[in-house]
C-alpha positions in Angstrom: 42.8 120.0 49.8 41.0 117.0 48.4 41.0 117.8 45.0 45.3 118.5 45.1 46.0 114.9 47.2 43.7 112.9 44.6 45.8 114.9 41.9 49.2 113.4 43.5 48.0 110.2 44.0 46.6 110.1 40.1 50.4 111.6 38.9 51.9 109.5 41.3 50.4 106.2 40.1 51.1 107.3 36.4 54.6 107.9 37.1 55.1 104.7 38.5 53.5 102.6 36.1 55.6 104.4 33.4 58.2 102.7 35.0 57.0 99.6 35.9 59.7 97.2 36.6 62.0 99.9 37.9 59.0 100.2 40.4 58.5 96.6 41.0 62.5 96.3 41.9 62.3 99.3 44.2 59.3 97.7 46.2 60.7 94.1 46.4 63.3 95.7 49.3 60.5 96.7 51.3 58.5 93.6 50.4 61.3 91.5 51.6 61.4 93.3 55.2 57.8 93.8 55.8 57.6 90.0 55.1 60.3 89.2 57.1 58.7 91.2 60.3 55.0 89.8 59.4 56.3 85.9 59.9 57.8 86.7 63.2 54.8 88.1 64.8 52.8 85.8 62.9 54.7 83.0 64.5 55.6 84.5 67.8 51.7 84.9 68.1 50.6 81.1 67.2 53.6 80.2 70.3 51.7 82.6 73.2 48.4 81.5 71.4 49.0 78.2 71.9 50.3 78.8 75.6 47.2 80.9 76.7 44.8 77.4 75.6 47.0 75.4 77.6 46.5 77.0 80.5 42.8 77.3 79.7 42.7 73.4 79.6 44.5 73.2 82.8 41.9 75.3 84.7 42.8 75.9 88.2 46.2 75.9 87.8 48.7 78.1 89.7 52.5 78.2 89.3 55.5 79.1 91.9 58.8 80.3 90.3 61.4 81.6 91.9 62.2 85.6 90.8 65.2 87.9 90.9 64.7 90.7 93.4 64.0 94.1 91.5 67.2 96.6 91.1 64.8 99.1 89.3 66.9 98.2 86.1 65.8 96.0 83.6 68.2 92.9 82.8 67.1 91.9 78.5 69.3 88.7 79.1 67.9 87.4 82.5 64.3 87.7 81.3 65.0 85.9 78.3 67.0 83.0 80.1 64.9 82.9 83.1 62.1 80.5 82.2 64.1 77.6 82.4 67.5 77.9 84.1 67.9 79.3 87.6 71.7 79.4 89.1 70.3 79.4 92.1 66.3 79.0 93.3 64.8 80.8 95.7 62.2 78.3 96.3 62.5 75.3 99.2 61.6 72.2 100.3 59.6 73.7 103.5 57.7 76.0 100.5 56.6 72.8 98.9 55.3 71.2 102.3 53.6 74.4 103.4 51.5 75.1 100.2 50.6 71.3 100.4 48.9 72.1 103.4 46.7 75.1 102.6 43.1 73.8 102.7 42.2 75.1 98.8 44.5 73.1 97.0 43.9 69.7 96.2 47.4 69.0 94.5 51.4 70.0 94.7 53.9 69.2 92.8 57.7 70.5 92.6 59.6 70.5 88.9 63.4 70.2 89.6 65.2 69.1 86.5 69.2 68.4 85.3 70.7 67.1 82.7 72.5 64.2 82.2 73.9 61.3 80.3 71.3 58.3 80.1 73.0 54.8 79.1 70.7 51.2 78.0 71.6 48.8 76.0 74.9 50.0 74.6 72.9 53.5 74.0 73.7 56.6 75.3 72.3 60.1 75.2 72.0 63.3 76.8 68.4 64.2 78.5 67.1 66.0 80.9 66.0 64.7 83.9 62.7 66.3 85.4 62.9 65.3 89.0 58.9 65.5 90.4 56.2 63.5 92.4 53.6 61.3 91.5 51.2 64.3 92.1 52.1 65.9 88.8 50.1 63.8 86.9 47.2 65.3 88.8 48.4 68.6 88.4 49.0 68.7 84.4 47.5 66.8 81.7 50.2 64.2 80.6 48.6 61.0 79.1 49.8 58.0 79.2 51.2 55.4 76.4 49.2 52.1 76.6 46.9 50.6 79.2 50.4 48.7 80.9 52.4 52.5 81.6 52.2 53.6 85.0 53.5 57.0 86.6 56.3 57.2 89.0 55.1 56.0 92.2 55.1 57.3 96.1 57.6 55.1 97.3 61.2 57.2 99.0 64.0 56.5 96.6 62.1 54.6 94.3 64.2 53.6 91.3 61.3 53.8 88.7 60.5 56.2 85.7 58.8 57.3 83.2 60.4 58.2 79.7 59.2 60.7 77.0 58.0 59.1 73.8 60.7 60.4 71.6 63.1 59.3 74.4 62.1 55.9 74.8 62.9 55.7 71.0 66.2 57.3 70.7 67.4 55.3 73.8 65.7 52.0 73.2 64.8 52.5 69.7 61.1 51.2 70.1 58.0 53.3 72.1 57.1 50.0 74.0 59.9 50.5 76.5 58.2 49.4 80.0 60.5 46.4 81.9 63.5 48.4 80.7 66.1 49.5 82.7 68.5 52.1 82.1 71.3 54.1 83.7 71.7 57.5 85.4 75.1 58.8 87.4 75.6 55.0 88.1 72.1 54.6 89.4 69.9 51.8 87.8 66.2 52.6 86.5 63.3 50.9 85.8 60.9 52.0 83.1 57.0 51.8 84.3 55.2 54.4 82.0 56.0 56.2 78.8 54.2 59.4 78.0 52.0 59.5 74.9 53.8 61.4 71.8 52.7 65.4 72.8 51.6 67.5 70.0 53.9 70.1 70.8 57.1 71.0 72.7 56.2 74.6 74.0 54.2 74.6 76.8 53.7 77.2 80.5 56.1 74.2 82.0 59.0 74.9 79.6 59.6 71.3 79.4 60.0 68.9 76.3 58.3 66.0 77.7 58.8 64.1 74.7 62.9 64.3 75.5 62.7 63.8 78.9 62.9 61.2 81.3 61.1 62.1 85.0 62.3 60.1 88.3 60.9 60.6 91.9 61.8 63.9 93.7 63.2 61.6 96.9 66.0 59.4 94.7 66.8 62.8 93.0 67.5 64.0 95.6 69.6 60.9 97.1 72.0 61.6 93.7 72.5 65.3 93.5 72.0 66.1 97.2 71.5 69.9 98.0 72.9 70.5 94.0 69.2 69.9 93.3 67.1 72.6 93.0 63.5 73.5 92.7 62.7 75.2 89.6 59.1 75.5 90.3 56.0 74.5 92.1 52.9 73.2 90.3 49.4 73.8 92.2 46.0 72.5 91.4 43.6 74.7 93.2 40.1 72.8 94.3 38.2 75.3 92.2 39.1 77.8 89.5 36.7 80.0 91.4 39.0 79.8 94.7 42.0 81.0 92.1 42.6 84.2 93.5 42.2 83.4 97.6 44.1 80.8 96.8 47.2 83.0 94.8 46.7 84.7 98.0 47.3 82.3 100.7 50.3 81.0 98.8 51.8 84.3 98.2 50.9 85.4 102.2 52.6 82.0 103.2 55.9 82.2 100.8 56.2 85.5 101.6 56.8 85.0 105.9 59.3 82.1 104.8 61.2 84.0 103.0 61.2 86.4 105.9 59.4 89.2 103.3 61.9 89.2 100.8 60.3 89.1 97.6 62.3 86.6 95.5 59.6 84.6 94.3 56.4 84.9 91.8 53.0 83.4 92.0 51.2 82.9 88.9 47.5 81.7 88.5 45.2 81.9 85.1 46.0 84.0 82.5 49.3 85.8 84.6 50.4 81.9 83.6 50.5 82.7 79.7 51.5 86.4 80.2 54.9 85.3 81.3 56.1 83.4 78.5 54.0 85.7 76.1 56.2 88.2 77.7 59.2 86.9 77.0 58.4 85.4 73.5 57.6 89.1 72.5 60.6 90.6 73.9 62.6 87.8 71.6 60.0 88.5 68.3 61.0 92.4 68.9 64.7 91.6 69.0 64.5 89.5 65.7 62.1 91.8 63.9 64.4 94.8 64.7 67.2 92.6 63.7 64.8 92.0 59.9 64.3 95.7 60.0 68.1 96.0 58.4 66.4 94.9 55.1 63.9 97.4 55.4 66.7 99.9 55.7 68.1 98.0 52.1 64.7 98.8 50.9 64.4 102.2 52.1 67.3 102.9 50.2 66.6 101.6 47.4 63.4 104.5 47.6 65.6 106.9 47.8 67.8 105.7 45.5 65.2 105.6 42.4 63.4 108.9 43.6 66.3 110.3 43.0 66.5 109.3 39.8 63.5 110.3 39.3 63.5 113.6 40.3 67.1 113.7 38.1 64.7 113.0 35.0 61.7 115.2 35.7 64.1 118.3 36.3 61.7 119.8 33.3 58.6 118.3 34.3 59.6 120.5 37.7 60.1 124.0 36.2 57.0 123.6 33.8 55.0 122.9 36.9 56.5 125.5 38.7 56.1 128.1 36.0 52.1 127.0 35.7 51.6 127.9 39.3 52.9 125.0 41.3 54.8 126.0 44.9 57.3 123.8 46.6 55.1 122.5 48.9 53.2 120.9 45.6 56.0 119.5 44.5 57.5 118.1 47.8 54.1 116.3 48.3 54.1 115.2 44.2 57.2 113.7 45.3 56.5 112.2 48.6 53.2 110.7 47.9 55.3 108.7 45.1 57.3 107.7 47.8 54.8 106.4 50.5 52.8 105.0 47.4 55.9 102.7 46.4 57.0 101.3 50.0 52.7 101.1 51.3 52.6 99.3 48.1 55.7 96.9 48.9 54.2 96.6 52.7 50.7 94.9 50.9 52.5 92.7 48.9 55.4 91.5 52.1 52.4 91.3 54.6 50.8 88.8 52.3 53.6 87.2 51.5 54.6 86.9 55.1 51.4 85.4 56.3 51.3 83.1 53.3 54.9 81.9 54.2 54.2 81.6 57.9 50.5 79.3 56.9 52.7 77.2 54.7 55.4 76.6 57.0 52.7 75.8 60.3 52.1 72.7 58.2 54.9 71.2 60.2 54.7 73.2 62.9 52.2 72.4 66.7 50.3 76.2 66.1 48.6 77.9 63.7 50.3 81.9 63.2 48.2 84.2 64.6 46.3 87.0 62.9 45.3 90.5 64.6 44.4 93.7 63.3 47.5 95.2 65.3 49.7 93.5 63.3 48.3 94.7 59.9 47.9 98.6 61.6 51.8 98.1 62.9 52.8 96.9 59.1 51.1 100.0 58.2 52.2 102.4 59.7 56.1 100.9 59.2 55.3 100.9 55.6 54.1 104.6 55.4 57.4 105.6 57.8 59.6 103.8 55.8 58.4 106.1 52.9 58.1 109.7 54.9 61.4 109.0 55.9 63.3 107.6 52.6 61.3 109.9 50.5 61.7 113.3 52.3 65.4 114.2 50.8 64.6 113.8 47.3 61.1 115.5 47.3 63.2 118.2 49.2 65.4 118.0 46.1 62.6 118.7 43.7 60.6 121.1 45.4 63.8 123.8 45.7 64.8 123.4 42.2 65.2 126.3 40.3 62.3 126.7 37.9 63.9 128.7 35.5 67.2 126.4 35.5 65.0 123.9 35.3 63.2 124.6 32.4 66.5 124.7 30.4 67.2 121.3 31.1 66.6 118.4 28.2 66.0 115.0 29.2 
């Protein structure tokens, strides 16, 4: 059996070498499709690794987020958009206050965001406004730019603000914006701090702090009233060893506030990164399916060339059958050629995809992710394409009548 399989491979390689240019062009379709899929999975995996490392660096972190009550049906669109935008949040100020009283917690900060036009010195731009409390600086790592930068104050209805690095540049033309004023919905704010430039806009808070403005929650409440909704509550536990207990206490407390409705979720440790990773993975699979269209085109190219091969080698098929080869031998001979073409395209596509991913990572804040699972998936897809699009030409070759085949002259 092994000898027959080895013979099939040797004959296939000899046949493909005889038409090198045609073989390469056939591989090209598969190569482009595999390269596209590899790029998508490598970059999405890199984003997932980046978020996981951020969560690890924060330590004893717990997130409370709104959650749709399960109806037993999967809403893909909702899954992809829920990370940042909630039409109606289930979290309340009572949840925030009660959570802050838990003994195992050192700091609690809400995140409530809205988009508004900010104006200053004749300039205007749309920006994300983050309404929170001074505790946010204690809960997550926010680096201030320069020694004079301060974070927002505890004073109710304080009109002091912190701006992101890029927001300062876009609005004032310089990152040195401390002491300058801007307007949000006819309210005048004084800049008391500028955030250090962030290495990445991607984070588990789903907030691009570089392009945001941070103001006091009470002030935002006075501007928007009941339209301001808490979209996330960030919690810092006293110790990473208390995460499990803190998680349970928060869940019990908020469940009681919501009268048993599970319209919220409490995430801690790896669960924080897992939620974002699941969203990224879902989006990646959708993009991969779109990229898979080029694989279908490449597979059709394989089928077309294999049909040409069958037509050109009809007499060879007749001779082999006359010498004792059966239909199964002929079938596997041509199917092996198809699989080798597809695997060859897969190998080159895999290498090309990772090379491209590493190349563009120079301008990205994360590195592409390499894993044996991606390699295994690419290998399986390559073999599957070779089988699916090679089976028909192989069956046609196997079913040829030996006598009629011997009468054919090329």
